[in-house]
Structure formats: C-alpha cells, structure tokens
C-alpha positions as CSV (number, residue, x, y, z in Angstrom):
1,M,-163.7,-80.4,163.1
2,A,-162.5,-83.7,164.7
3,G,-165.5,-85.5,166.2
4,D,-168.1,-83.4,164.4
5,Y,-168.9,-86.0,161.8
6,L,-170.0,-89.6,162.3
7,P,-169.0,-92.7,160.1
8,G,-171.0,-92.7,156.9
9,Q,-171.9,-89.1,157.2
10,L,-171.6,-86.8,154.2
11,L,-169.1,-84.0,154.5
12,P,-170.0,-80.5,153.4
13,S,-169.1,-79.5,149.8
14,E,-165.8,-77.7,149.1
15,R,-167.6,-74.4,148.7
16,E,-169.3,-74.8,152.1
17,L,-166.0,-75.7,153.8
18,V,-164.3,-72.7,152.1
19,E,-167.1,-70.3,153.5
20,T,-167.1,-72.0,156.9
21,Y,-163.4,-72.0,157.6
22,K,-162.4,-69.0,155.6
23,V,-159.6,-70.8,153.6
24,S,-158.9,-71.2,149.9
25,R,-160.5,-74.0,147.8
26,L,-157.0,-75.4,147.2
27,T,-156.4,-75.7,151.0
28,V,-159.7,-77.5,151.4
29,R,-159.0,-79.9,148.5
30,E,-155.5,-80.7,149.8
31,A,-156.9,-81.4,153.3
32,I,-159.6,-83.7,151.9
33,N,-157.1,-85.6,149.7
34,R,-154.9,-86.1,152.8
35,L,-157.8,-87.5,154.8
36,A,-158.7,-89.8,151.9
37,A,-155.1,-91.0,151.7
38,Q,-155.2,-91.8,155.5
39,G,-158.4,-93.8,155.0
40,M,-160.5,-91.3,157.1
41,V,-162.8,-90.2,154.3
42,K,-163.9,-91.7,151.0
43,K,-164.8,-89.9,147.8
44,K,-167.8,-91.2,145.8
45,Q,-168.2,-89.9,142.3
46,G,-171.3,-87.7,141.9
47,K,-172.2,-88.1,145.6
48,G,-169.6,-86.3,147.6
49,T,-167.1,-87.2,150.4
50,F,-168.1,-89.5,153.2
51,V,-166.6,-90.2,156.6
52,C,-165.1,-93.7,156.8
53,K,-165.8,-96.2,159.5
54,P,-162.7,-96.3,161.8
55,T,-160.5,-99.4,161.4
56,M,-157.7,-100.8,163.5
57,D,-154.4,-101.3,161.7
58,H,-152.0,-104.0,162.5
59,M,-148.5,-103.6,161.0
60,V,-147.1,-107.0,160.1
61,G,-143.5,-107.3,161.3
62,P,-142.8,-106.9,165.1
63,L,-143.5,-110.0,167.3
64,N,-146.1,-108.4,169.5
65,S,-149.4,-109.5,170.9
66,S,-152.5,-107.7,169.5
67,S,-153.0,-105.9,172.9
68,E,-149.5,-104.5,172.8
69,V,-150.0,-103.3,169.3
70,F,-153.3,-101.5,170.0
71,L,-152.0,-100.0,173.3
72,T,-149.5,-98.1,171.2
73,K,-152.3,-96.7,169.0
74,N,-154.3,-95.2,171.8
75,Y,-157.2,-97.7,171.8
76,T,-158.8,-98.8,175.0
77,V,-158.1,-102.5,174.9
78,K,-159.8,-105.0,177.3
79,T,-159.6,-108.8,177.4
80,K,-162.2,-111.3,178.5
81,V,-161.0,-114.8,179.3
82,I,-163.3,-117.5,178.1
83,E,-161.3,-120.5,179.2
84,S,-157.9,-121.0,180.8
85,K,-156.9,-124.6,181.6
86,I,-154.5,-127.5,181.3
87,S,-155.5,-130.1,178.8
88,V,-154.4,-133.1,176.7
89,P,-153.6,-132.0,173.1
90,S,-155.2,-133.4,170.1
91,R,-153.0,-134.9,167.4
92,E,-153.3,-131.7,165.3
93,I,-152.1,-129.5,168.2
94,C,-149.3,-131.9,168.9
95,E,-148.1,-131.4,165.3
96,K,-148.5,-127.6,165.6
97,L,-146.4,-127.5,168.8
98,Q,-144.0,-130.2,167.5
99,L,-144.7,-132.4,170.5
100,K,-144.0,-136.1,170.1
101,P,-145.3,-138.5,171.2
102,C,-148.7,-137.1,172.4
103,E,-149.0,-139.6,175.2
104,N,-148.8,-138.0,178.7
105,R,-148.3,-134.6,177.2
106,K,-150.0,-131.5,178.6
107,I,-150.7,-128.2,177.1
108,F,-152.0,-124.9,178.4
109,Y,-155.1,-123.7,176.5
110,L,-156.1,-120.0,176.7
111,E,-159.2,-118.7,175.0
112,R,-160.0,-115.0,175.0
113,V,-162.1,-112.3,173.4
114,R,-160.4,-108.9,172.9
115,Y,-162.2,-105.6,172.8
116,A,-161.0,-102.3,171.4
117,N,-163.0,-99.3,172.6
118,H,-165.6,-101.7,174.0
119,K,-166.1,-103.4,170.6
120,P,-165.2,-107.1,170.2
121,F,-162.7,-107.5,167.4
122,A,-160.8,-110.8,168.0
123,H,-161.6,-114.3,169.2
124,I,-158.2,-115.9,170.2
125,K,-157.3,-119.5,170.9
126,C,-153.8,-120.2,172.2
127,Y,-152.0,-123.5,172.7
128,L,-148.7,-123.7,174.6
129,P,-146.6,-126.7,175.7
130,Y,-147.0,-126.9,179.5
131,E,-143.5,-128.2,180.4
132,S,-141.8,-124.8,180.4
133,I,-144.7,-122.8,181.9
134,D,-145.7,-124.6,185.0
135,K,-148.6,-123.0,187.0
136,I,-149.4,-120.5,184.2
137,E,-153.1,-121.4,184.6
138,T,-153.1,-119.5,187.9
139,L,-152.4,-116.2,186.2
140,D,-155.1,-113.7,185.2
141,F,-154.9,-113.1,181.5
142,S,-157.7,-110.6,181.5
143,V,-155.1,-108.1,182.8
144,S,-151.8,-109.7,181.7
145,A,-150.4,-109.9,178.2
146,L,-149.4,-113.4,177.3
147,Y,-146.1,-112.5,175.7
148,R,-145.0,-110.3,178.6
149,V,-145.8,-113.1,181.0
150,L,-143.7,-115.6,179.0
151,E,-140.8,-113.2,178.9
152,D,-141.0,-111.5,182.3
153,Y,-142.4,-114.3,184.5
154,F,-141.1,-117.4,182.9
155,R,-137.9,-115.8,181.5
156,L,-138.5,-117.3,178.0
157,E,-136.8,-115.6,175.0
158,L,-139.3,-115.2,172.2
159,Y,-137.6,-115.0,168.9
160,E,-139.8,-115.2,165.8
161,A,-143.1,-116.3,164.5
162,Y,-144.7,-117.4,161.3
163,E,-148.2,-116.3,160.4
164,V,-150.8,-117.4,157.8
165,I,-153.6,-114.9,157.2
166,E,-156.6,-115.8,155.1
167,A,-160.2,-114.9,154.5
168,A,-162.7,-117.2,156.3
169,R,-166.3,-117.5,157.3
170,V,-167.0,-117.2,161.0
171,D,-168.4,-120.2,162.8
172,A,-171.3,-120.2,165.3
173,M,-169.2,-120.0,168.4
174,S,-166.9,-117.1,167.3
175,A,-169.9,-115.3,165.7
176,G,-171.6,-115.1,169.0
177,L,-168.5,-113.8,170.8
178,L,-167.7,-111.2,168.0
179,E,-171.3,-110.1,167.6
180,L,-171.5,-111.2,164.0
181,E,-173.9,-113.3,161.9
182,V,-172.8,-116.9,161.4
183,G,-170.9,-117.1,158.2
184,A,-169.9,-113.4,158.1
185,P,-166.5,-112.8,156.5
186,V,-163.5,-112.6,159.0
187,L,-159.7,-112.7,158.9
188,L,-158.3,-115.9,160.2
189,N,-154.8,-115.6,161.5
190,Q,-152.8,-118.7,162.4
191,R,-149.5,-118.0,164.2
192,T,-146.7,-120.3,165.3
193,A,-144.2,-118.6,167.7
194,Y,-140.7,-119.9,168.4
195,L,-138.1,-119.4,171.1
196,K,-134.6,-118.6,170.3
197,D,-133.6,-122.2,170.6
198,G,-136.0,-123.1,167.8
199,S,-138.6,-124.8,169.9
200,V,-142.3,-123.9,169.4
201,I,-143.8,-122.0,172.4
202,E,-147.2,-121.1,171.0
203,Y,-149.7,-122.0,168.3
204,E,-152.4,-119.3,168.0
205,K,-155.6,-119.2,166.0
206,V,-157.5,-115.9,165.8
207,F,-160.7,-114.8,164.1
208,Y,-160.6,-111.0,163.5
209,R,-163.6,-108.9,162.5
210,S,-162.7,-107.8,159.0
211,D,-165.0,-104.8,159.2
212,I,-162.9,-103.1,161.9
213,F,-159.5,-104.7,161.6
214,K,-156.9,-104.8,158.9
215,Y,-153.3,-105.7,158.3
216,Q,-150.7,-103.4,156.9
217,N,-147.3,-104.5,155.6
218,K,-144.3,-102.6,154.4
219,L,-142.4,-104.1,151.5
220,I,-138.9,-103.0,150.5
221,R,-137.3,-104.0,147.2
222,R,-133.7,-105.1,147.7
223,G,-132.0,-105.9,144.5
224,R,-133.4,-107.6,141.4
225,S,-135.2,-110.9,141.2
226,E,-135.2,-113.3,138.3
227,L,-138.9,-114.1,139.0
228,L,-141.5,-112.7,136.6
C-alpha cells in the first residue's frame, strides 16, 4: 500500500480495508494504530483516518550537521551555497565566538540553503574564527559537509555544542529562500560548537521550516530530583 495514498488523503474505512486485503478487523485496527503512533496517519473523530504530511525528524543529541543526519534517514540532501567569504565580525559575532578584541580579527562566513528531496527546509548562517581554518573559503560547501571538513581537512577535534531552539517568524530574506510567506512560523536554532580545548569553533543560526521539520529528544530519568 506504500505510495498509494498522498498526504491529506482519506484512507478507506476499516471495513473496506478488511475486504480489500482479506484480513481481520483487529489486524487492520492494529496496523492503523501503529501508523498513527509513527506519525504517518492521523485519526479525526467522525471524519476518518488521513495520511499525514511527511516530516523530517532530527534527534537531539549527537553532534552532527543536518546533512549528516538526513543522509542516515534516506533523504536526498542537497546544499546551495549563497555566500562563502572572509569578513570582519560584528561585535555580536565576536562575543558569540569569544574573540577579543575584534580589531584585526577575521572570520569565515558561510551561508547555505539545504534541500531534502528537492524541498528547501533550512537557511543556515555559519560564523567561524578564521585563524585555525586558513583557506577554507576555497572549498566547495555545496558538496562538502562543514563538520567533516573541519575534522578531516583541518584536523580539528569537535567536542560538544549548545543549542537554543525557539519558535520565530521568518524574515523576508529567509522567507524567499525557504519558499515561505514573510512572517510564517519557523524553528530558529542557534548553536555554539566547541573544540575539545574549550574554544569556540562555530556559531550557527538556522531557520528551519516548521511544517516539514521537527526535533525529537529522548529523556531518561536518572534518580530523584528535589524540584517540583
């Protein structure tokens, strides 16, 4: 049945599925419940069961680039480079990268749009201190993953990152690149990545299309907490 129904389309009733596939009503009901639990279909009271629009899940945890994550999920991922250059950082970016003072400092600025199955889902702006990545601007990031370049080409040891994820309204520039209306709801992800020595190697700001992208997180309770 895979591929027979489009997003938003109403599935046949349980009785119709029983007659079509020659199985019991219990088997049909269990199959539909499993699909609903996986987010593939949605039940609407009094209306029936509808096929959900596919979404791309990103499991919070491992320090990977979004392209590496989606490649493991069998999406066709492509990247378009909007801008790749050496520039002088603003005071805000100096603070994000822990650069001081800002005079005579250089950073590498990389701006990209990422596509999954030919659909734009992320507008990415990256800022990196230039001292440890000389000549990085000569590389083609439409075919190379940034983190792999940092590790394999520059021999840098990425260690950890901190992210802040929040709801936002897309601005005019990102809206055009993501094929959205200005002010449409998006997920804004701000990441600061660190090397093993504790120095900041990247500050990244990403607008994700919230209609086709979502985060997942796994939480494990370890012991009791005094907090209410």
